PDB file of N, H, CA, C and O in Angstrom:
ATOM      1  N   UNK A   1      76.109 167.324 106.031  1.00  0.00           N
ATOM      2  CA  UNK A   1      75.559 166.868 104.768  1.00  0.00           C
ATOM      3  C   UNK A   1      75.917 165.400 104.577  1.00  0.00           C
ATOM      4  O   UNK A   1      77.076 165.012 104.718  1.00  0.00           O
ATOM      5  N   UNK A   2      74.909 164.584 104.253  1.00  0.00           N
ATOM      6  H   UNK A   2      73.967 164.899 104.138  1.00  0.00           H
ATOM      7  CA  UNK A   2      75.136 163.149 104.025  1.00  0.00           C
ATOM      8  C   UNK A   2      75.482 162.915 102.566  1.00  0.00           C
ATOM      9  O   UNK A   2      74.903 163.524 101.667  1.00  0.00           O
ATOM     10  N   UNK A   3      76.430 162.030 102.351  1.00  0.00           N
ATOM     11  H   UNK A   3      76.901 161.535 103.082  1.00  0.00           H
ATOM     12  CA  UNK A   3      76.798 161.693 100.977  1.00  0.00           C
ATOM     13  C   UNK A   3      76.214 160.357 100.542  1.00  0.00           C
ATOM     14  O   UNK A   3      76.243 160.024  99.357  1.00  0.00           O
ATOM     15  N   UNK A   4      75.692 159.599 101.476  1.00  0.00           N
ATOM     16  H   UNK A   4      75.669 159.869 102.438  1.00  0.00           H
ATOM     17  CA  UNK A   4      75.109 158.300 101.137  1.00  0.00           C
ATOM     18  C   UNK A   4      73.628 158.474 100.803  1.00  0.00           C
ATOM     19  O   UNK A   4      72.950 159.345 101.348  1.00  0.00           O
ATOM     20  N   UNK A   5      73.145 157.626  99.897  1.00  0.00           N
ATOM     21  H   UNK A   5      73.697 156.919  99.454  1.00  0.00           H
ATOM     22  CA  UNK A   5      71.734 157.653  99.553  1.00  0.00           C
ATOM     23  C   UNK A   5      70.953 156.811 100.546  1.00  0.00           C
ATOM     24  O   UNK A   5      71.469 155.842 101.104  1.00  0.00           O
ATOM     25  N   UNK A   6      69.733 157.185 100.751  1.00  0.00           N
ATOM     26  H   UNK A   6      69.314 157.972 100.297  1.00  0.00           H
ATOM     27  CA  UNK A   6      68.872 156.387 101.617  1.00  0.00           C
ATOM     28  C   UNK A   6      68.615 155.037 100.947  1.00  0.00           C
ATOM     29  O   UNK A   6      68.568 154.971  99.719  1.00  0.00           O
ATOM     30  N   UNK A   7      68.448 153.961 101.716  1.00  0.00           N
ATOM     31  H   UNK A   7      68.487 154.015 102.714  1.00  0.00           H
ATOM     32  CA  UNK A   7      68.260 152.624 101.126  1.00  0.00           C
ATOM     33  C   UNK A   7      67.028 152.507 100.240  1.00  0.00           C
ATOM     34  O   UNK A   7      67.005 151.696  99.315  1.00  0.00           O
ATOM     35  N   UNK A   8      65.996 153.316 100.517  1.00  0.00           N
ATOM     36  H   UNK A   8      66.015 153.975 101.268  1.00  0.00           H
ATOM     37  CA  UNK A   8      64.788 153.193  99.724  1.00  0.00           C
ATOM     38  C   UNK A   8      64.876 153.939  98.386  1.00  0.00           C
ATOM     39  O   UNK A   8      64.014 153.766  97.525  1.00  0.00           O
ATOM     40  N   UNK A   9      65.903 154.758  98.212  1.00  0.00           N
ATOM     41  H   UNK A   9      66.603 154.899  98.911  1.00  0.00           H
ATOM     42  CA  UNK A   9      66.069 155.487  96.952  1.00  0.00           C
ATOM     43  C   UNK A   9      66.784 154.581  95.953  1.00  0.00           C
ATOM     44  O   UNK A   9      67.842 154.019  96.235  1.00  0.00           O
ATOM     45  N   UNK A  10      66.176 154.461  94.787  1.00  0.00           N
ATOM     46  H   UNK A  10      65.316 154.918  94.557  1.00  0.00           H
ATOM     47  CA  UNK A  10      66.743 153.594  93.756  1.00  0.00           C
ATOM     48  C   UNK A  10      67.608 154.435  92.815  1.00  0.00           C
ATOM     49  O   UNK A  10      67.178 155.485  92.338  1.00  0.00           O
ATOM     50  N   UNK A  11      68.806 153.975  92.557  1.00  0.00           N
ATOM     51  H   UNK A  11      69.155 153.122  92.944  1.00  0.00           H
ATOM     52  CA  UNK A  11      69.701 154.724  91.682  1.00  0.00           C
ATOM     53  C   UNK A  11      69.367 154.463  90.225  1.00  0.00           C
ATOM     54  O   UNK A  11      68.676 153.498  89.899  1.00  0.00           O
ATOM     55  N   UNK A  12      69.856 155.319  89.363  1.00  0.00           N
ATOM     56  H   UNK A  12      70.418 156.103  89.628  1.00  0.00           H
ATOM     57  CA  UNK A  12      69.610 155.184  87.930  1.00  0.00           C
ATOM     58  C   UNK A  12      70.238 153.915  87.384  1.00  0.00           C
ATOM     59  O   UNK A  12      69.666 153.278  86.500  1.00  0.00           O
ATOM     60  N   UNK A  13      71.404 153.535  87.892  1.00  0.00           N
ATOM     61  H   UNK A  13      71.869 154.053  88.611  1.00  0.00           H
ATOM     62  CA  UNK A  13      72.073 152.322  87.416  1.00  0.00           C
ATOM     63  C   UNK A  13      71.225 151.084  87.681  1.00  0.00           C
ATOM     64  O   UNK A  13      71.118 150.212  86.819  1.00  0.00           O
ATOM     65  N   UNK A  14      70.626 150.999  88.856  1.00  0.00           N
ATOM     66  H   UNK A  14      70.713 151.707  89.556  1.00  0.00           H
ATOM     67  CA  UNK A  14      69.777 149.852  89.172  1.00  0.00           C
ATOM     68  C   UNK A  14      68.553 149.822  88.269  1.00  0.00           C
ATOM     69  O   UNK A  14      68.155 148.761  87.788  1.00  0.00           O
ATOM     70  N   UNK A  15      67.964 150.975  88.042  1.00  0.00           N
ATOM     71  H   UNK A  15      68.288 151.837  88.433  1.00  0.00           H
ATOM     72  CA  UNK A  15      66.785 151.060  87.193  1.00  0.00           C
ATOM     73  C   UNK A  15      67.114 150.688  85.754  1.00  0.00           C
ATOM     74  O   UNK A  15      66.358 149.964  85.106  1.00  0.00           O
ATOM     75  N   UNK A  16      68.232 151.178  85.260  1.00  0.00           N
ATOM     76  H   UNK A  16      68.847 151.766  85.787  1.00  0.00           H
ATOM     77  CA  UNK A  16      68.634 150.881  83.886  1.00  0.00           C
ATOM     78  C   UNK A  16      68.931 149.392  83.725  1.00  0.00           C
ATOM     79  O   UNK A  16      68.572 148.799  82.708  1.00  0.00           O
ATOM     80  N   UNK A  17      69.572 148.791  84.700  1.00  0.00           N
ATOM     81  H   UNK A  17      69.864 149.273  85.527  1.00  0.00           H
ATOM     82  CA  UNK A  17      69.863 147.356  84.635  1.00  0.00           C
ATOM     83  C   UNK A  17      68.573 146.545  84.659  1.00  0.00           C
ATOM     84  O   UNK A  17      68.437 145.573  83.916  1.00  0.00           O
ATOM     85  N   UNK A  18      67.634 146.936  85.501  1.00  0.00           N
ATOM     86  H   UNK A  18      67.745 147.726  86.105  1.00  0.00           H
ATOM     87  CA  UNK A  18      66.365 146.219  85.567  1.00  0.00           C
ATOM     88  C   UNK A  18      65.605 146.330  84.242  1.00  0.00           C
ATOM     89  O   UNK A  18      65.033 145.348  83.769  1.00  0.00           O
ATOM     90  N   UNK A  19      65.601 147.501  83.657  1.00  0.00           N
ATOM     91  H   UNK A  19      66.066 148.299  84.041  1.00  0.00           H
ATOM     92  CA  UNK A  19      64.902 147.680  82.377  1.00  0.00           C
ATOM     93  C   UNK A  19      65.581 146.898  81.266  1.00  0.00           C
ATOM     94  O   UNK A  19      64.900 146.326  80.414  1.00  0.00           O
ATOM     95  N   UNK A  20      66.906 146.859  81.255  1.00  0.00           N
ATOM     96  H   UNK A  20      67.459 147.323  81.947  1.00  0.00           H
ATOM     97  CA  UNK A  20      67.624 146.088  80.246  1.00  0.00           C
ATOM     98  C   UNK A  20      67.328 144.600  80.386  1.00  0.00           C
ATOM     99  O   UNK A  20      67.162 143.906  79.383  1.00  0.00           O
ATOM    100  N   UNK A  21      67.261 144.108  81.606  1.00  0.00           N
ATOM    101  H   UNK A  21      67.395 144.672  82.420  1.00  0.00           H
ATOM    102  CA  UNK A  21      66.946 142.695  81.825  1.00  0.00           C
ATOM    103  C   UNK A  21      65.515 142.370  81.411  1.00  0.00           C
ATOM    104  O   UNK A  21      65.259 141.307  80.846  1.00  0.00           O
ATOM    105  N   UNK A  22      64.598 143.264  81.685  1.00  0.00           N
ATOM    106  H   UNK A  22      64.806 144.128  82.144  1.00  0.00           H
ATOM    107  CA  UNK A  22      63.209 143.038  81.278  1.00  0.00           C
ATOM    108  C   UNK A  22      63.060 143.041  79.759  1.00  0.00           C
ATOM    109  O   UNK A  22      62.295 142.248  79.210  1.00  0.00           O
ATOM    110  N   UNK A  23      63.776 143.915  79.087  1.00  0.00           N
ATOM    111  H   UNK A  23      64.397 144.559  79.533  1.00  0.00           H
ATOM    112  CA  UNK A  23      63.727 143.948  77.626  1.00  0.00           C
ATOM    113  C   UNK A  23      64.325 142.669  77.048  1.00  0.00           C
ATOM    114  O   UNK A  23      63.776 142.101  76.104  1.00  0.00           O
ATOM    115  N   UNK A  24      65.446 142.213  77.607  1.00  0.00           N
ATOM    116  H   UNK A  24      65.892 142.675  78.374  1.00  0.00           H
ATOM    117  CA  UNK A  24      66.059 140.969  77.132  1.00  0.00           C
ATOM    118  C   UNK A  24      65.129 139.777  77.370  1.00  0.00           C
ATOM    119  O   UNK A  24      65.016 138.900  76.514  1.00  0.00           O
ATOM    120  N   UNK A  25      64.478 139.740  78.504  1.00  0.00           N
ATOM    121  H   UNK A  25      64.569 140.453  79.200  1.00  0.00           H
ATOM    122  CA  UNK A  25      63.544 138.659  78.808  1.00  0.00           C
ATOM    123  C   UNK A  25      62.347 138.680  77.862  1.00  0.00           C
ATOM    124  O   UNK A  25      61.918 137.632  77.381  1.00  0.00           O
ATOM    125  N   UNK A  26      61.812 139.855  77.596  1.00  0.00           N
ATOM    126  H   UNK A  26      62.161 140.707  77.987  1.00  0.00           H
ATOM    127  CA  UNK A  26      60.674 139.965  76.682  1.00  0.00           C
ATOM    128  C   UNK A  26      61.065 139.536  75.269  1.00  0.00           C
ATOM    129  O   UNK A  26      60.286 138.875  74.581  1.00  0.00           O
ATOM    130  N   UNK A  27      62.266 139.909  74.837  1.00  0.00           N
ATOM    131  H   UNK A  27      62.898 140.446  75.395  1.00  0.00           H
ATOM    132  CA  UNK A  27      62.722 139.487  73.511  1.00  0.00           C
ATOM    133  C   UNK A  27      62.895 137.975  73.450  1.00  0.00           C
ATOM    134  O   UNK A  27      62.536 137.349  72.453  1.00  0.00           O
ATOM    135  N   UNK A  28      63.433 137.394  74.491  1.00  0.00           N
ATOM    136  H   UNK A  28      63.725 137.903  75.301  1.00  0.00           H
ATOM    137  CA  UNK A  28      63.610 135.941  74.519  1.00  0.00           C
ATOM    138  C   UNK A  28      62.289 135.202  74.491  1.00  0.00           C
ATOM    139  O   UNK A  28      62.146 134.205  73.782  1.00  0.00           O
ATOM    140  N   UNK A  29      61.332 135.677  75.252  1.00  0.00           N
ATOM    141  H   UNK A  29      61.449 136.486  75.828  1.00  0.00           H
ATOM    142  CA  UNK A  29      60.016 135.040  75.265  1.00  0.00           C
ATOM    143  C   UNK A  29      59.313 135.218  73.927  1.00  0.00           C
ATOM    144  O   UNK A  29      58.617 134.313  73.466  1.00  0.00           O
ATOM    145  N   UNK A  30      59.489 136.367  73.307  1.00  0.00           N
ATOM    146  H   UNK A  30      60.054 137.101  73.682  1.00  0.00           H
ATOM    147  CA  UNK A  30      58.879 136.605  72.005  1.00  0.00           C
ATOM    148  C   UNK A  30      59.490 135.766  70.897  1.00  0.00           C
ATOM    149  O   UNK A  30      58.801 135.401  69.945  1.00  0.00           O
ATOM    150  N   UNK A  31      60.767 135.458  71.008  1.00  0.00           N
ATOM    151  H   UNK A  31      61.327 135.754  71.782  1.00  0.00           H
ATOM    152  CA  UNK A  31      61.456 134.670  69.985  1.00  0.00           C
ATOM    153  C   UNK A  31      61.232 133.169  70.174  1.00  0.00           C
ATOM    154  O   UNK A  31      61.366 132.404  69.219  1.00  0.00           O
ATOM    155  N   UNK A  32      60.901 132.750  71.362  1.00  0.00           N
ATOM    156  H   UNK A  32      60.793 133.372  72.137  1.00  0.00           H
ATOM    157  CA  UNK A  32      60.789 131.335  71.688  1.00  0.00           C
ATOM    158  C   UNK A  32      59.820 130.552  70.801  1.00  0.00           C
ATOM    159  O   UNK A  32      60.194 129.467  70.356  1.00  0.00           O
ATOM    160  N   UNK A  33      58.614 131.016  70.513  1.00  0.00           N
ATOM    161  H   UNK A  33      58.310 131.898  70.874  1.00  0.00           H
ATOM    162  CA  UNK A  33      57.711 130.226  69.652  1.00  0.00           C
ATOM    163  C   UNK A  33      58.276 129.974  68.252  1.00  0.00           C
ATOM    164  O   UNK A  33      58.081 128.898  67.686  1.00  0.00           O
ATOM    165  N   UNK A  34      58.968 130.955  67.704  1.00  0.00           N
ATOM    166  H   UNK A  34      59.127 131.828  68.164  1.00  0.00           H
ATOM    167  CA  UNK A  34      59.554 130.770  66.378  1.00  0.00           C
ATOM    168  C   UNK A  34      60.723 129.795  66.432  1.00  0.00           C
ATOM    169  O   UNK A  34      60.896 128.978  65.528  1.00  0.00           O
ATOM    170  N   UNK A  35      61.523 129.879  67.489  1.00  0.00           N
ATOM    171  H   UNK A  35      61.382 130.542  68.224  1.00  0.00           H
ATOM    172  CA  UNK A  35      62.679 128.996  67.631  1.00  0.00           C
ATOM    173  C   UNK A  35      62.248 127.546  67.853  1.00  0.00           C
ATOM    174  O   UNK A  35      62.953 126.631  67.429  1.00  0.00           O
ATOM    175  N   UNK A  36      61.138 127.323  68.488  1.00  0.00           N
ATOM    176  H   UNK A  36      60.565 128.067  68.833  1.00  0.00           H
ATOM    177  CA  UNK A  36      60.672 125.966  68.744  1.00  0.00           C
ATOM    178  C   UNK A  36      60.106 125.294  67.496  1.00  0.00           C
ATOM    179  O   UNK A  36      60.121 124.066  67.407  1.00  0.00           O
ATOM    180  N   UNK A  37      59.611 126.062  66.535  1.00  0.00           N
ATOM    181  H   UNK A  37      59.599 127.059  66.607  1.00  0.00           H
ATOM    182  CA  UNK A  37      59.046 125.457  65.333  1.00  0.00           C
ATOM    183  C   UNK A  37      60.106 125.077  64.303  1.00  0.00           C
ATOM    184  O   UNK A  37      59.845 124.217  63.462  1.00  0.00           O
ATOM    185  N   UNK A  38      61.267 125.672  64.338  1.00  0.00           N
ATOM    186  H   UNK A  38      61.479 126.370  65.021  1.00  0.00           H
ATOM    187  CA  UNK A  38      62.301 125.397  63.332  1.00  0.00           C
ATOM    188  C   UNK A  38      62.699 123.915  63.303  1.00  0.00           C
ATOM    189  O   UNK A  38      62.777 123.364  62.205  1.00  0.00           O
ATOM    190  N   UNK A  39      62.954 123.232  64.418  1.00  0.00           N
ATOM    191  H   UNK A  39      62.891 123.679  65.311  1.00  0.00           H
ATOM    192  CA  UNK A  39      63.323 121.815  64.338  1.00  0.00           C
ATOM    193  C   UNK A  39      62.171 120.909  63.898  1.00  0.00           C
ATOM    194  O   UNK A  39      62.421 119.809  63.404  1.00  0.00           O
ATOM    195  N   UNK A  40      60.942 121.332  64.060  1.00  0.00           N
ATOM    196  H   UNK A  40      60.739 122.225  64.461  1.00  0.00           H
ATOM    197  CA  UNK A  40      59.788 120.498  63.741  1.00  0.00           C
ATOM    198  C   UNK A  40      59.423 120.561  62.255  1.00  0.00           C
ATOM    199  O   UNK A  40      58.942 119.578  61.691  1.00  0.00           O
ATOM    200  N   UNK A  41      59.649 121.699  61.632  1.00  0.00           N
ATOM    201  H   UNK A  41      60.040 122.497  62.089  1.00  0.00           H
ATOM    202  CA  UNK A  41      59.206 121.906  60.253  1.00  0.00           C
ATOM    203  C   UNK A  41      59.774 120.910  59.237  1.00  0.00           C
ATOM    204  O   UNK A  41      59.000 120.408  58.421  1.00  0.00           O
ATOM    205  N   UNK A  42      61.066 120.591  59.231  1.00  0.00           N
ATOM    206  H   UNK A  42      61.695 120.998  59.894  1.00  0.00           H
ATOM    207  CA  UNK A  42      61.549 119.641  58.226  1.00  0.00           C
ATOM    208  C   UNK A  42      60.883 118.270  58.315  1.00  0.00           C
ATOM    209  O   UNK A  42      60.579 117.669  57.284  1.00  0.00           O
ATOM    210  N   UNK A  43      60.654 117.773  59.503  1.00  0.00           N
ATOM    211  H   UNK A  43      60.900 118.261  60.341  1.00  0.00           H
ATOM    212  CA  UNK A  43      59.978 116.486  59.654  1.00  0.00           C
ATOM    213  C   UNK A  43      58.539 116.540  59.196  1.00  0.00           C
ATOM    214  O   UNK A  43      58.033 115.574  58.625  1.00  0.00           O
ATOM    215  N   UNK A  44      57.885 117.636  59.434  1.00  0.00           N
ATOM    216  H   UNK A  44      58.297 118.421  59.898  1.00  0.00           H
ATOM    217  CA  UNK A  44      56.489 117.794  59.004  1.00  0.00           C
ATOM    218  C   UNK A  44      56.405 117.879  57.481  1.00  0.00           C
ATOM    219  O   UNK A  44      55.515 117.284  56.873  1.00  0.00           O
ATOM    220  N   UNK A  45      57.325 118.614  56.866  1.00  0.00           N
ATOM    221  H   UNK A  45      58.048 119.097  57.360  1.00  0.00           H
ATOM    222  CA  UNK A  45      57.289 118.778  55.404  1.00  0.00           C
ATOM    223  C   UNK A  45      57.610 117.461  54.712  1.00  0.00           C
ATOM    224  O   UNK A  45      56.949 117.109  53.735  1.00  0.00           O
ATOM    225  N   UNK A  46      58.607 116.727  55.193  1.00  0.00           N
ATOM    226  H   UNK A  46      59.144 117.013  55.986  1.00  0.00           H
ATOM    227  CA  UNK A  46      58.980 115.469  54.538  1.00  0.00           C
ATOM    228  C   UNK A  46      58.017 114.343  54.880  1.00  0.00           C
ATOM    229  O   UNK A  46      57.804 113.453  54.056  1.00  0.00           O
ATOM    230  N   UNK A  47      57.433 114.355  56.062  1.00  0.00           N
ATOM    231  H   UNK A  47      57.606 115.078  56.731  1.00  0.00           H
ATOM    232  CA  UNK A  47      56.540 113.276  56.476  1.00  0.00           C
ATOM    233  C   UNK A  47      55.124 113.449  55.985  1.00  0.00           C
ATOM    234  O   UNK A  47      54.679 112.716  55.102  1.00  0.00           O
ATOM    235  N   UNK A  48      54.417 114.397  56.538  1.00  0.00           N
ATOM    236  H   UNK A  48      54.778 114.992  57.256  1.00  0.00           H
ATOM    237  CA  UNK A  48      52.992 114.576  56.227  1.00  0.00           C
ATOM    238  C   UNK A  48      52.752 115.155  54.845  1.00  0.00           C
ATOM    239  O   UNK A  48      51.787 114.793  54.172  1.00  0.00           O
ATOM    240  N   UNK A  49      53.626 116.051  54.426  1.00  0.00           N
ATOM    241  H   UNK A  49      54.410 116.345  54.973  1.00  0.00           H
ATOM    242  CA  UNK A  49      53.408 116.725  53.146  1.00  0.00           C
ATOM    243  C   UNK A  49      54.151 116.058  51.993  1.00  0.00           C
ATOM    244  O   UNK A  49      54.002 116.470  50.843  1.00  0.00           O
ATOM    245  N   UNK A  50      54.951 115.032  52.288  1.00  0.00           N
ATOM    246  H   UNK A  50      55.072 114.698  53.222  1.00  0.00           H
ATOM    247  CA  UNK A  50      55.708 114.264  51.296  1.00  0.00           C
ATOM    248  C   UNK A  50      56.583 115.176  50.426  1.00  0.00           C
ATOM    249  O   UNK A  50      56.659 115.007  49.209  1.00  0.00           O
ATOM    250  N   UNK A  51      57.230 116.126  51.063  1.00  0.00           N
ATOM    251  H   UNK A  51      57.169 116.263  52.052  1.00  0.00           H
ATOM    252  CA  UNK A  51      58.094 117.050  50.353  1.00  0.00           C
ATOM    253  C   UNK A  51      59.531 116.559  50.318  1.00  0.00           C
ATOM    254  O   UNK A  51      59.890 115.613  51.020  1.00  0.00           O
ATOM    255  N   UNK A  52      60.325 117.185  49.526  1.00  0.00           N
ATOM    256  H   UNK A  52      60.033 117.953  48.956  1.00  0.00           H
ATOM    257  CA  UNK A  52      61.727 116.844  49.392  1.00  0.00           C
ATOM    258  C   UNK A  52      62.613 117.917  50.003  1.00  0.00           C
ATOM    259  O   UNK A  52      62.128 118.827  50.675  1.00  0.00           O
ATOM    260  N   UNK A  53      63.916 117.805  49.765  1.00  0.00           N
ATOM    261  H   UNK A  53      64.310 117.066  49.219  1.00  0.00           H
ATOM    262  CA  UNK A  53      64.852 118.787  50.340  1.00  0.00           C
ATOM    263  C   UNK A  53      64.605 120.217  49.855  1.00  0.00           C
ATOM    264  O   UNK A  53      64.820 121.169  50.606  1.00  0.00           O
ATOM    265  N   UNK A  54      64.157 120.375  48.613  1.00  0.00           N
ATOM    266  H   UNK A  54      63.983 119.602  48.004  1.00  0.00           H
ATOM    267  CA  UNK A  54      63.906 121.737  48.118  1.00  0.00           C
ATOM    268  C   UNK A  54      62.735 122.377  48.858  1.00  0.00           C
ATOM    269  O   UNK A  54      62.780 123.568  49.168  1.00  0.00           O
ATOM    270  N   UNK A  55      61.710 121.619  49.139  1.00  0.00           N
ATOM    271  H   UNK A  55      61.674 120.652  48.887  1.00  0.00           H
ATOM    272  CA  UNK A  55      60.565 122.161  49.864  1.00  0.00           C
ATOM    273  C   UNK A  55      60.931 122.490  51.313  1.00  0.00           C
ATOM    274  O   UNK A  55      60.474 123.486  51.873  1.00  0.00           O
ATOM    275  N   UNK A  56      61.764 121.630  51.908  1.00  0.00           N
ATOM    276  H   UNK A  56      62.135 120.820  51.453  1.00  0.00           H
ATOM    277  CA  UNK A  56      62.225 121.903  53.284  1.00  0.00           C
ATOM    278  C   UNK A  56      63.017 123.200  53.302  1.00  0.00           C
ATOM    279  O   UNK A  56      62.833 124.029  54.193  1.00  0.00           O
ATOM    280  N   UNK A  57      63.887 123.380  52.333  1.00  0.00           N
ATOM    281  H   UNK A  57      64.037 122.706  51.609  1.00  0.00           H
ATOM    282  CA  UNK A  57      64.664 124.621  52.270  1.00  0.00           C
ATOM    283  C   UNK A  57      63.792 125.838  52.067  1.00  0.00           C
ATOM    284  O   UNK A  57      64.062 126.898  52.632  1.00  0.00           O
ATOM    285  N   UNK A  58      62.742 125.699  51.261  1.00  0.00           N
ATOM    286  H   UNK A  58      62.524 124.837  50.802  1.00  0.00           H
ATOM    287  CA  UNK A  58      61.851 126.821  51.017  1.00  0.00           C
ATOM    288  C   UNK A  58      61.060 127.184  52.273  1.00  0.00           C
ATOM    289  O   UNK A  58      60.801 128.360  52.527  1.00  0.00           O
ATOM    290  N   UNK A  59      60.678 126.181  53.053  1.00  0.00           N
ATOM    291  H   UNK A  59      60.889 125.226  52.846  1.00  0.00           H
ATOM    292  CA  UNK A  59      59.917 126.439  54.267  1.00  0.00           C
ATOM    293  C   UNK A  59      60.797 127.096  55.324  1.00  0.00           C
ATOM    294  O   UNK A  59      60.377 128.037  55.996  1.00  0.00           O
ATOM    295  N   UNK A  60      62.014 126.594  55.464  1.00  0.00           N
ATOM    296  H   UNK A  60      62.355 125.829  54.918  1.00  0.00           H
ATOM    297  CA  UNK A  60      62.920 127.150  56.467  1.00  0.00           C
ATOM    298  C   UNK A  60      63.353 128.530  56.023  1.00  0.00           C
ATOM    299  O   UNK A  60      64.123 129.190  56.720  1.00  0.00           O
TER     300      UNK A  60
END
């Protein structure tokens, strides 16, 4: 009786790690558009829209 797994058989640990990494990657990609707009919004509100600090706070 062999106790080693064949190389082509994927263990549950490898599968779980791959799925966790894919979920983390998908979450990061999904969050990226929102994270990129945060630094731009205050300049847009104060520049083009002629807003003040209260408007910047409300937008953020």
